[in-house]
C-alpha positions in Angstrom: -0.1 0.0 0.0 1.4 3.4 -0.8 0.3 6.8 0.3 0.5 10.1 -1.4 2.4 12.9 0.4 0.2 16.0 0.4 1.6 19.4 1.1 -1.9 20.9 1.3 -5.4 19.5 1.9 -6.6 17.7 -1.2 -9.2 19.9 -3.1 -11.3 16.8 -3.7 -11.1 14.6 -0.8 -12.7 11.1 -1.3 -14.6 9.2 1.4 -12.1 6.9 3.1 -9.3 8.3 1.1 -5.8 7.9 2.9 -2.9 10.4 2.5 0.1 11.7 4.4 -0.1 15.1 5.5 3.4 16.6 5.4 3.2 18.3 8.9 4.7 21.6 7.7 2.4 23.2 5.0 -0.6 21.0 5.9 -0.9 19.9 9.5 -4.6 18.6 10.4 -3.9 18.4 14.0 -1.4 21.4 14.5 1.4 19.1 16.2 4.2 19.8 13.8 4.5 16.2 12.6 3.6 14.5 9.3 0.6 12.0 9.8 -1.3 9.5 8.0 -4.9 10.7 7.7 -8.1 9.5 6.5 -11.1 11.3 5.2 -14.4 10.5 6.8 -16.7 12.6 4.5 -16.5 15.4 7.0 -12.9 15.9 8.2 -9.4 14.4 8.1 -8.8 12.1 11.0 -5.3 11.1 12.1 -4.6 7.5 12.0 -0.8 7.7 13.2 2.0 10.3 13.5 5.2 9.9 11.8 7.3 11.6 14.5 8.6 14.3 12.1 7.6 16.8 9.6 8.5 15.8 5.9 
């Protein structure tokens, strides 16, 4: 399984779409770390942090 690195929130998010937020330009939970996120049709939910920004 491969995830796409995103530097900004995808313009057309797909239900249950999974991406990596880079943690610098796009940081859904504002913790300064890259993270794997999934879209639940309303918002991006963090699955796990990657311990650093990318």
